[in-house]
Steps between C-alpha positions, in 0.01 A plus 500: 500500500444512876653155541808613310534814713452296818765251384748777415436669835558170680831448317606856586421451869683167519815621325488868593703467820779294348738504205698246302836640619632571845624840378149590391351385830750716693425803283125452543529456878600863555875447506518622141340833584828697495735268308503165323598238762824314423498142626823417685399156629209269426428158653197335339524200734420699815345808336751766610606799291750776582500805277624855465271795430468868589282675754304822449815706569698320228717312751579132451312251715573129522192289568425142591159360419327168447302374205314201371369378169125462478329208330528682166881519531495875566703677770328652802698713747424453870575831672417382855861408589682767297818665624677799349792723589684792345835406350778708347627276222757759390706452818647205682189358659437171670214373710356177631143434604310212659137449397223262596248489217145376542500512880122484508501182290608153605772495236721791605834547328818640657760665279826687547557747219696811424697703254865582440543794262825643357735229625620377158669184630226397743391142433366358825348590836581299811233565765423390855173523689538502878264506794589549867612136525745515209505423129174376355617457144761613253540470127680632194285639219603607150433858388320507164593722204245757618680532837235314702533193722215289635496193722173316565528355850382149573429566867325771698699770679394643836409868524798618706808458288789690348652461156863553404648456155820523296515595133767289332676491165542187286809394699319522835667825609276724712425829323257635760370386840175593670490410869 
């Protein structure tokens, strides 16, 4: 009987901090405390998730987090590099953000990501990253059906930089510019 209890306790400890779904892992990580998180973007290759939830005041918050699958195939949320911001999804809202994930590790990841809400014809974002010397990089990124765009950068970006972007429709017409 003791062996069985020990075995069950061991299984509970090993799997207790993870779940079989990313949604479950987000809910268990504390983000589900005030609302069920809605995944807007998920990239299993690099372990990035962007989701919408509510804060303690009932306001919408968009969050970016990282995750991994453990050796049992269960999702584990890493909250060390999390980022969140309030967002009013009922109004015309757009934002862009640059993140370096895993800075303390040797395998850091740089991403440009953002959201474009309530622009019905918005299909693409054209962005530029500049430093004092000029343009570092530029790219066009598609906006997904959940109004999120993400670009995983292949090279590192220096700390001092500025980002500009244009929100474009399917014909390439600029709907909004952020300079």
